All heavy atoms as an XYZ file, in Angstrom:
682
protein
N     -81.669     28.382    -36.392
C     -81.522     27.462    -35.285
C     -82.076     28.126    -34.026
O     -81.708     29.239    -33.692
C     -80.053     27.112    -35.111
C     -79.797     26.195    -33.951
S     -78.041     25.819    -33.761
C     -78.032     24.180    -34.413
N     -82.983     27.433    -33.336
C     -83.589     27.978    -32.131
C     -82.676     27.747    -30.925
O     -82.017     26.723    -30.822
C     -84.939     27.328    -31.876
C     -85.986     27.778    -32.856
C     -87.336     27.503    -32.307
C     -88.374     28.111    -33.227
N     -89.626     28.275    -32.573
N     -82.680     28.707    -30.027
C     -81.852     28.632    -28.824
C     -82.694     28.113    -27.663
O     -83.817     28.544    -27.460
C     -81.315     30.019    -28.496
C     -80.416     30.040    -27.300
C     -79.846     31.417    -27.092
C     -78.880     31.400    -25.931
N     -78.266     32.690    -25.738
N     -82.130     27.172    -26.910
C     -82.770     26.628    -25.724
C     -82.171     27.264    -24.475
O     -80.981     27.568    -24.441
C     -82.550     25.109    -25.627
C     -83.320     24.321    -26.638
C     -82.749     23.958    -27.840
C     -84.621     23.940    -26.370
C     -83.460     23.221    -28.776
C     -85.352     23.206    -27.299
C     -84.757     22.842    -28.505
N     -83.002     27.424    -23.449
C     -82.552     27.912    -22.148
C     -82.878     26.834    -21.119
O     -84.010     26.363    -21.024
C     -83.263     29.222    -21.743
C     -83.132     30.290    -22.820
C     -82.752     29.721    -20.397
C     -81.762     30.838    -23.031
N     -81.864     26.456    -20.335
C     -82.044     25.460    -19.281
C     -82.593     26.153    -18.039
O     -82.007     27.121    -17.552
C     -80.696     24.791    -18.983
C     -80.714     23.863    -17.810
C     -81.426     22.675    -17.853
C     -80.004     24.171    -16.655
C     -81.440     21.810    -16.775
C     -80.002     23.308    -15.574
C     -80.724     22.134    -15.640
O     -80.732     21.288    -14.572
N     -83.735     25.662    -17.514
C     -84.383     26.280    -16.357
C     -84.122     25.552    -15.046
O     -84.367     26.110    -13.982
C     -85.899     26.344    -16.580
C     -86.379     27.096    -17.808
C     -87.902     27.080    -17.854
C     -85.832     28.511    -17.832
N     -83.653     24.324    -15.117
C     -83.454     23.515    -13.910
C     -84.137     22.176    -14.099
O     -84.939     21.984    -15.017
N     -83.821     21.242    -13.197
C     -84.378     19.901    -13.335
C     -83.981     19.346    -14.684
O     -82.826     19.403    -15.084
N     -84.922     18.851    -15.429
C     -84.648     18.378    -16.783
C     -85.429     19.206    -17.801
O     -85.866     18.702    -18.826
C     -84.976     16.891    -16.917
C     -86.434     16.578    -16.612
O     -87.176     17.505    -16.228
O     -86.835     15.420    -16.764
N     -85.585     20.499    -17.509
C     -86.442     21.353    -18.316
C     -85.669     22.419    -19.082
O     -84.882     23.162    -18.500
C     -87.492     22.048    -17.419
O     -88.217     21.047    -16.714
C     -88.446     22.883    -18.232
N     -85.909     22.454    -20.382
C     -85.410     23.520    -21.236
C     -86.589     24.082    -22.011
O     -87.576     23.386    -22.246
C     -84.341     23.023    -22.236
O     -84.898     21.983    -23.026
C     -83.101     22.525    -21.528
N     -86.481     25.351    -22.368
C     -87.518     25.988    -23.183
C     -86.828     26.772    -24.289
O     -85.652     27.124    -24.185
C     -88.429     26.921    -22.357
C     -89.215     26.147    -21.317
C     -87.648     28.044    -21.716
N     -87.568     27.050    -25.353
C     -87.039     27.921    -26.389
C     -86.911     29.331    -25.829
O     -87.817     29.824    -25.157
C     -87.975     27.963    -27.603
C     -88.006     26.713    -28.425
C     -89.181     26.025    -28.626
C     -86.852     26.229    -29.028
C     -89.232     24.878    -29.402
C     -86.885     25.072    -29.807
C     -88.073     24.412    -29.976
O     -88.099     23.279    -30.743
N     -85.807     29.974    -26.107
C     -85.575     31.341    -25.638
C     -86.679     32.271    -26.121
O     -87.121     33.156    -25.382
C     -84.208     31.835    -26.103
N     -87.151     32.070    -27.336
C     -88.199     32.928    -27.898
C     -89.544     32.773    -27.186
O     -90.404     33.640    -27.314
C     -88.395     32.636    -29.384
C     -87.206     33.074    -30.225
O     -86.359     33.850    -29.726
O     -87.112     32.624    -31.380
N     -89.746     31.680    -26.462
C     -90.999     31.459    -25.739
C     -91.035     32.178    -24.393
O     -92.099     32.300    -23.785
C     -91.238     29.964    -25.502
C     -91.589     29.222    -26.788
O     -91.904     29.900    -27.795
O     -91.537     27.980    -26.781
N     -89.889     32.640    -23.910
C     -89.819     33.297    -22.605
C     -90.313     34.738    -22.722
O     -89.824     35.515    -23.535
C     -88.394     33.268    -22.029
C     -87.965     31.821    -21.767
C     -88.312     34.094    -20.747
C     -86.540     31.664    -21.292
N     -91.290     35.055    -21.890
C     -91.830     36.416    -21.840
C     -91.100     37.227    -20.771
O     -90.808     38.404    -20.965
C     -93.345     36.377    -21.566
C     -94.043     35.685    -22.742
C     -93.904     37.773    -21.311
C     -95.478     35.313    -22.485
N     -90.794     36.585    -19.634
C     -90.099     37.280    -18.563
C     -89.531     36.326    -17.541
O     -90.045     35.218    -17.349
N     -88.452     36.758    -16.887
C     -87.801     35.984    -15.831
C     -87.751     36.879    -14.598
O     -87.251     38.006    -14.665
C     -86.366     35.564    -16.236
C     -85.714     34.750    -15.133
C     -86.385     34.791    -17.547
N     -88.273     36.386    -13.465
C     -88.459     37.225    -12.293
C     -87.885     36.596    -11.032
O     -87.944     35.379    -10.864
C     -89.955     37.492    -12.082
C     -90.621     38.085    -13.281
C     -91.230     37.269    -14.227
C     -90.628     39.451    -13.487
C     -91.847     37.802    -15.356
C     -91.231     39.999    -14.606
C     -91.845     39.175    -15.540
N     -87.375     37.429    -10.157
C     -86.918     37.007     -8.833
C     -88.158     36.764     -7.988
O     -88.945     37.679     -7.751
C     -86.044     38.095     -8.217
C     -85.501     37.707     -6.866
O     -86.315     37.457     -5.945
O     -84.271     37.678     -6.719
N     -88.336     35.550     -7.530
C     -89.572     35.197     -6.829
C     -89.672     35.888     -5.475
O     -90.760     36.267     -5.045
C     -89.734     33.662     -6.709
C     -91.198     33.308     -6.507
C     -88.875     33.088     -5.599
C     -91.524     31.877     -6.800
N     -88.548     36.095     -4.806
C     -88.577     36.736     -3.497
C     -88.974     38.209     -3.614
O     -89.787     38.706     -2.853
C     -87.223     36.613     -2.806
C     -87.251     37.040     -1.354
C     -85.947     36.764     -0.658
O     -85.381     35.676     -0.869
O     -85.494     37.641      0.087
N     -88.404     38.899     -4.590
C     -88.722     40.315     -4.776
C     -90.145     40.522     -5.272
O     -90.820     41.470     -4.876
C     -87.743     40.957     -5.757
C     -86.372     41.180     -5.189
C     -85.452     41.876     -6.175
O     -85.952     42.593     -7.069
O     -84.237     41.698     -6.052
N     -90.598     39.661     -6.134
C     -91.915     39.847     -6.755
C     -93.059     39.285     -5.927
O     -94.206     39.705     -6.097
C     -91.938     39.196     -8.128
S     -90.866     40.017     -9.315
N     -92.783     38.340     -5.043
C     -93.875     37.681     -4.318
C     -94.551     38.606     -3.319
O     -95.643     38.301     -2.845
C     -93.386     36.405     -3.638
O     -92.411     36.714     -2.675
N     -93.948     39.742     -2.982
C     -94.593     40.677     -2.066
C     -95.697     41.462     -2.768
O     -96.554     42.048     -2.119
C     -93.575     41.656     -1.424
C     -92.596     40.910     -0.545
C     -92.854     42.476     -2.466
N     -95.700     41.451     -4.076
C     -96.721     42.155     -4.850
C     -98.009     41.340     -4.891
O     -97.993     40.142     -5.183
C     -96.216     42.390     -6.271
O     -97.279     42.710     -7.134
N     -99.106     41.974     -4.618
C    -100.399     41.296     -4.662
C    -100.713     40.820     -6.082
O    -101.248     39.734     -6.288
C    -101.498     42.230     -4.167
C    -102.818     41.509     -3.958
C    -103.853     42.427     -3.427
N    -104.685     42.777     -4.571
C    -105.630     43.669     -4.557
N    -105.868     44.359     -3.488
N    -106.345     43.886     -5.639
N    -100.336     41.621     -7.064
C    -100.577     41.264     -8.461
C     -99.843     39.984     -8.830
O    -100.397     39.105     -9.488
C    -100.145     42.418     -9.390
O    -100.830     43.598     -9.003
C    -100.439     42.100    -10.836
N     -98.577     39.873     -8.396
C     -97.794     38.664     -8.688
C     -98.405     37.449     -8.001
O     -98.529     36.387     -8.612
C     -96.333     38.838     -8.246
O     -95.790     39.971     -8.913
C     -95.514     37.611     -8.551
N     -98.796     37.607     -6.746
C     -99.418     36.495     -6.014
C    -100.698     36.048     -6.714
O    -100.951     34.845     -6.861
C     -99.702     36.905     -4.577
N    -101.499     37.007     -7.171
C    -102.723     36.667     -7.896
C    -102.414     35.947     -9.210
O    -103.091     34.989     -9.574
C    -103.546     37.932     -8.172
C    -104.191     38.504     -6.933
C    -104.862     39.854     -7.177
O    -104.761     40.404     -8.304
O    -105.486     40.362     -6.228
N    -101.376     36.412     -9.915
C    -100.989     35.765    -11.169
C    -100.553     34.319    -10.929
O    -100.989     33.405    -11.637
C     -99.867     36.544    -11.865
C     -99.314     35.811    -13.050
C    -100.018     35.760    -14.240
C     -98.102     35.128    -12.966
C     -99.539     35.056    -15.332
C     -97.606     34.425    -14.059
C     -98.331     34.389    -15.227
O     -97.848     33.685    -16.290
N     -99.691     34.110     -9.939
C     -99.212     32.753     -9.655
C    -100.350     31.847     -9.192
O    -100.408     30.669     -9.564
C     -98.071     32.793     -8.630
C     -96.777     33.439     -9.133
C     -95.766     33.574     -7.999
C     -96.182     32.673    -10.298
N    -101.278     32.380     -8.408
C    -102.458     31.596     -7.997
C    -103.322     31.247     -9.205
O    -103.818     30.125     -9.316
C    -103.281     32.358     -6.957
C    -102.652     32.329     -5.587
O    -101.937     31.397     -5.234
N    -102.899     33.368     -4.808
N    -103.496     32.196    -10.112
C    -104.247     31.947    -11.342
C    -103.609     30.816    -12.143
O    -104.286     29.899    -12.600
C    -104.318     33.235    -12.177
C    -104.846     33.028    -13.564
C    -106.211     32.920    -13.783
C    -103.988     32.930    -14.644
C    -106.711     32.728    -15.066
C    -104.466     32.740    -15.928
C    -105.841     32.631    -16.136
N    -102.282     30.890    -12.306
C    -101.560     29.843    -13.051
C    -101.724     28.483    -12.396
O    -101.914     27.476    -13.073
C    -100.079     30.198    -13.164
S     -99.740     31.586    -14.251
N    -101.658     28.472    -11.062
C    -101.813     27.213    -10.331
C    -103.204     26.621    -10.564
O    -103.347     25.432    -10.842
C    -101.584     27.451     -8.838
C    -101.671     26.198     -8.011
C    -100.382     25.892     -7.332
O     -99.576     26.762     -7.101
N    -100.181     24.649     -6.996
N    -104.227     27.451    -10.486
C    -105.598     26.980    -10.685
C    -105.825     26.474    -12.110
O    -106.575     25.531    -12.326
C    -106.594     28.090    -10.356
C    -106.708     28.360     -8.878
C    -107.655     29.500     -8.588
C    -107.637     29.809     -7.099
N    -108.419     31.006     -6.783
N    -105.185     27.113    -13.095
C    -105.316     26.701    -14.497
C    -104.449     25.485    -14.828
O    -104.551     24.926    -15.907
C    -104.922     27.854    -15.424
C    -105.845     29.039    -15.349
C    -107.203     28.747    -15.914
C    -107.278     29.206    -17.328
N    -108.537     28.948    -17.965
N    -103.559     25.099    -13.898
C    -102.686     23.946    -14.133
C    -101.555     24.228    -15.090
O    -101.051     23.313    -15.741
N    -101.154     25.494    -15.191
C    -100.084     25.844    -16.126
C     -98.804     26.269    -15.408
O     -97.910     26.840    -16.014
C    -100.528     26.953    -17.115
C    -100.961     28.215    -16.384
C    -101.632     26.432    -18.020
C    -101.207     29.399    -17.300
N     -98.710     25.954    -14.133
C     -97.485     26.250    -13.392
C     -96.732     24.942    -13.186
O     -97.329     23.915    -12.873
C     -97.784     26.972    -12.062
C     -96.563     27.702    -11.560
C     -98.330     26.045    -11.014
C     -96.865     28.824    -10.617
N     -95.426     24.976    -13.430
C     -94.601     23.770    -13.352
C     -93.400     24.062    -12.475
O     -92.668     25.021    -12.719
C     -94.120     23.342    -14.763
C     -93.270     22.094    -14.685
C     -95.287     23.152    -15.703
N     -93.193     23.233    -11.457
C     -92.020     23.378    -10.595
C     -90.900     22.520    -11.181
O     -91.023     21.311    -11.265
C     -92.346     22.940     -9.173
C     -91.234     23.271     -8.200
O     -90.080     23.431     -8.577
N     -91.587     23.381     -6.938
N     -89.821     23.175    -11.606
C     -88.711     22.459    -12.238
C     -87.471     22.426    -11.345
O     -86.380     22.129    -11.814
C     -88.358     23.067    -13.620
C     -89.528     22.938    -14.563
C     -87.909     24.510    -13.506
N     -87.643     22.714    -10.070
C     -86.512     22.720     -9.143
C     -85.901     21.336     -9.040
O     -86.614     20.344     -8.918
C     -86.970     23.189     -7.762
O     -87.477     24.493     -7.829
N     -84.577     21.296     -9.104
C     -83.880     20.008     -8.966
C     -83.986     19.490     -7.543
O     -84.198     18.326     -7.309
C     -82.412     20.175     -9.346
C     -82.207     20.388    -10.816
C     -80.742     20.567    -11.169
O     -79.879     20.493    -10.285
O     -80.473     20.790    -12.353
N     -83.797     20.363     -6.586
C     -83.824     19.993     -5.182
C     -85.055     20.619     -4.552
O     -85.080     21.818     -4.291
C     -82.540     20.480     -4.495
C     -82.448     20.041     -3.060
O     -83.400     19.520     -2.497
N     -81.306     20.275     -2.458
N     -86.076     19.817     -4.307
C     -87.342     20.340     -3.800
C     -87.226     20.899     -2.385
O     -88.110     21.614     -1.939
C     -88.425     19.255     -3.847
C     -88.774     18.818     -5.231
S     -89.454     20.179     -6.176
C     -89.861     19.358     -7.677
N     -86.126     20.601     -1.676
C     -85.971     21.146     -0.328
C     -85.452     22.581     -0.351
O     -85.535     23.280      0.639
C     -85.038     20.249      0.499
O     -83.737     20.266     -0.061
N     -84.920     23.028     -1.496
C     -84.468     24.412     -1.629
C     -85.645     25.314     -1.962
O     -86.563     24.917     -2.663
C     -83.442     24.537     -2.765
C     -82.079     24.028     -2.425
C     -81.088     24.330     -3.552
O     -81.211     25.385     -4.205
O     -80.215     23.486     -3.765
N     -85.595     26.537     -1.461
C     -86.636     27.500     -1.793
C     -86.504     27.924     -3.248
O     -85.395     28.056     -3.762
C     -86.524     28.729     -0.894
C     -86.874     28.529      0.575
C     -86.583     29.803      1.354
C     -88.330     28.148      0.718
N     -87.619     28.150     -3.923
C     -87.537     28.620     -5.303
C     -86.930     30.018     -5.358
O     -87.118     30.824     -4.454
C     -88.984     28.622     -5.771
C     -89.827     28.516     -4.567
C     -88.988     27.967     -3.476
N     -86.186     30.279     -6.438
C     -85.511     31.572     -6.581
C     -86.111     32.411     -7.695
O     -85.957     33.629     -7.694
C     -84.027     31.349     -6.856
C     -83.301     30.700     -5.704
C     -81.845     30.487     -6.032
C     -81.144     29.770     -4.886
N     -79.793     29.383     -5.252
N     -86.757     31.776     -8.660
C     -87.276     32.543     -9.788
C     -88.541     31.908    -10.342
O     -88.850     30.760    -10.061
C     -86.223     32.613    -10.899
O     -85.944     31.329    -11.407
N     -89.271     32.721    -11.096
C     -90.339     32.163    -11.912
C     -90.195     32.728    -13.314
O     -89.776     33.864    -13.509
C     -91.735     32.366    -11.315
C     -92.241     33.776    -11.230
C     -93.101     34.278    -12.188
C     -91.880     34.595    -10.167
C     -93.581     35.572    -12.094
C     -92.361     35.883    -10.067
C     -93.213     36.381    -11.032
N     -90.473     31.865    -14.269
C     -90.248     32.175    -15.672
C     -91.593     32.084    -16.386
O     -92.221     31.029    -16.426
C     -89.238     31.178    -16.305
C     -87.917     31.187    -15.534
C     -88.992     31.515    -17.763
C     -87.811     30.201    -14.419
N     -92.025     33.203    -16.931
C     -93.299     33.253    -17.643
C     -93.024     32.977    -19.117
O     -92.237     33.684    -19.754
C     -93.975     34.631    -17.465
C     -95.278     34.693    -18.258
C     -94.222     34.923    -15.989
N     -93.646     31.931    -19.626
C     -93.523     31.574    -21.036
C     -94.898     31.665    -21.689
O     -95.891     31.930    -21.012
C     -92.960     30.158    -21.178
S     -91.260     30.019    -20.601
N     -94.936     31.434    -22.983
C     -96.189     31.584    -23.713
C     -97.292     30.666    -23.203
O     -98.437     31.078    -23.094
C     -95.951     31.362    -25.201
C     -95.156     32.484    -25.820
C     -95.015     32.347    -27.321
O     -95.818     31.628    -27.945
O     -94.102     32.973    -27.859
N     -96.952     29.412    -22.867
C     -97.996     28.463    -22.487
C     -97.945     28.021    -21.027
O     -98.912     27.447    -20.533
C     -97.921     27.229    -23.388
C     -98.232     27.554    -24.825
C     -98.210     26.325    -25.684
C     -98.524     26.716    -27.120
N     -98.484     25.579    -28.014
N     -96.827     28.264    -20.353
C     -96.663     27.818    -18.960
C     -95.850     28.832    -18.170
O     -95.150     29.663    -18.738
C     -95.947     26.474    -18.916
C     -96.753     25.340    -19.444
C     -96.067     24.009    -19.147
N     -96.904     22.912    -19.539
C     -96.982     22.420    -20.769
N     -96.252     22.932    -21.722
N     -97.776     21.409    -21.052
N     -95.935     28.700    -16.850
C     -95.077     29.464    -15.956
C     -94.290     28.445    -15.140
O     -94.860     27.503    -14.587
C     -95.906     30.375    -15.031
O     -96.562     31.346    -15.845
C     -95.026     31.080    -14.022
N     -92.981     28.622    -15.092
C     -92.096     27.678    -14.419
C     -91.561     28.293    -13.134
O     -91.218     29.470    -13.100
C     -90.923     27.321    -15.338
C     -91.349     26.638    -16.606
C     -91.665     27.364    -17.747
C     -91.452     25.253    -16.667
C     -92.073     26.738    -18.918
C     -91.860     24.620    -17.834
C     -92.168     25.367    -18.951
O     -92.573     24.743    -20.100
N     -91.483     27.469    -12.091
C     -90.860     27.851    -10.823
C     -89.538     27.103    -10.759
O     -89.484     25.891    -10.963
C     -91.743     27.432     -9.614
C     -93.153     27.993     -9.733
C     -91.080     27.812     -8.306
C     -93.273     29.479     -9.595
N     -88.453     27.834    -10.454
C     -87.126     27.221    -10.484
C     -86.293     27.657     -9.287
O     -86.472     28.756     -8.766
C     -86.405     27.634    -11.778
O     -85.104     27.109    -11.813
N     -85.376     26.775     -8.882
C     -84.433     27.183     -7.834
C     -83.143     27.724     -8.449
O     -82.168     27.948     -7.751
C     -84.177     26.066     -6.815
C     -83.595     24.816     -7.417
O     -83.362     24.738     -8.618
N     -83.383     23.812     -6.593
N     -83.156     27.980     -9.749
C     -82.068     28.678    -10.429
C     -82.414     30.168    -10.383
O     -83.558     30.549    -10.636
C     -81.923     28.196    -11.894
C     -80.845     28.979    -12.610
C     -81.641     26.704    -11.940
N     -81.453     30.997    -10.052
C     -81.728     32.425     -9.908
C     -82.088     33.071    -11.241
O     -81.686     32.602    -12.304
C     -80.531     33.144     -9.288
O     -79.490     33.264    -10.232
N     -82.836     34.160    -11.149
C     -83.223     34.880    -12.366
C     -82.001     35.439    -13.091
O     -81.959     35.459    -14.318
C     -84.232     35.988    -12.058
C     -83.679     37.064    -11.159
O     -83.045     36.771    -10.150
N     -83.931     38.309    -11.493
N     -80.978     35.851    -12.352
C     -79.775     36.381    -13.008
C     -79.045     35.285    -13.788
O     -78.532     35.537    -14.879
C     -78.843     37.044    -11.993
O     -78.446     36.127    -11.007
N     -79.021     34.069    -13.267
C     -78.387     32.957    -13.988
C     -79.157     32.617    -15.256
O     -78.566     32.427    -16.318
C     -78.274     31.717    -13.074
O     -77.454     32.044    -11.955
C     -77.674     30.533    -13.809
N     -80.467     32.574    -15.162
C     -81.280     32.271    -16.349
C     -81.121     33.378    -17.387
O     -80.962     33.100    -18.576
C     -82.750     32.059    -15.955
C     -82.867     30.777    -15.121
C     -83.641     31.973    -17.197
C     -84.199     30.546    -14.486
N     -81.119     34.630    -16.942
C     -80.900     35.745    -17.879
C     -79.531     35.661    -18.535
O     -79.388     35.911    -19.732
C     -81.071     37.080    -17.169
C     -82.518     37.432    -16.943
O     -83.367     37.147    -17.776
N     -82.811     38.028    -15.809
N     -78.523     35.287    -17.772
C     -77.161     35.153    -18.323
C     -77.130     34.039    -19.365
O     -76.499     34.183    -20.415
C     -76.173     34.886    -17.188
C     -74.725     34.962    -17.579
C     -73.747     34.951    -16.413
N     -74.042     34.010    -15.350
C     -74.522     34.358    -14.130
N     -74.739     35.617    -13.835
N     -74.743     33.439    -13.217
N     -77.812     32.950    -19.103
C     -77.874     31.851    -20.084
C     -78.523     32.325    -21.375
O     -78.158     31.911    -22.463
C     -78.648     30.663    -19.511
C     -77.923     29.955    -18.403
C     -78.773     28.903    -17.749
N     -78.050     28.271    -16.668
C     -78.583     27.470    -15.758
N     -79.881     27.176    -15.809
N     -77.846     26.958    -14.805
N     -79.498     33.189    -21.253
C     -80.191     33.703    -22.422
C     -79.331     34.641    -23.254
O     -79.534     34.769    -24.457
N     -78.362     35.285    -22.628
C     -77.500     36.217    -23.354
C     -76.317     35.541    -24.020
O     -75.675     36.123    -24.893
C     -76.972     37.294    -22.392
C     -78.020     38.298    -21.996
C     -77.412     39.471    -21.276
N     -76.670     39.113    -20.090
C     -77.178     39.053    -18.858
N     -78.438     39.329    -18.663
N     -76.424     38.725    -17.837
N     -75.989     34.303    -23.617
C     -74.846     33.608    -24.210
C     -75.089     33.370    -25.682
O     -76.192     33.004    -26.100
C     -74.598     32.267    -23.519
C     -73.948     32.395    -22.180
C     -73.596     31.029    -21.632
C     -72.909     31.172    -20.293
N     -72.609     29.881    -19.709
N     -74.038     33.545    -26.463
C     -74.139     33.309    -27.903
C     -74.095     31.816    -28.197
O     -73.423     31.054    -27.510
C     -72.998     34.002    -28.632
C     -73.091     35.501    -28.550
C     -72.016     36.136    -29.367
C     -72.158     37.651    -29.265
N     -71.208     38.353    -30.062
N     -74.831     31.431    -29.226
C     -74.805     30.038    -29.654
C     -73.542     29.796    -30.440
O     -73.055     30.654    -31.161
C     -76.034     29.728    -30.518
C     -77.292     29.831    -29.738
S     -78.854     29.525    -30.607
C     -78.459     29.000    -32.189
N     -72.948     28.594    -30.286
C     -71.722     28.302    -31.029
C     -72.028     27.601    -32.321
O     -73.027     27.101    -32.594
C     -70.774     27.458    -30.222
O     -71.336     26.785    -29.170
């Protein structure tokens, strides 16, 4: 049975598809991260899944085929990933 992780909005992804979950504020100061996010935007593989678009994004989640921007914190998404399935 595959495990799903809720990222925000109406978006869930398979846990196995997640490559990394990052704090957008901490990582956005890096030139490499900014270049990566710009690359994703140009390729059309970045998806904003924030429920409330007026809130600043808190994390970005790199998956196999897309990168998601979310207003759910990286620690919350990581905690969801560690929860055991019932």
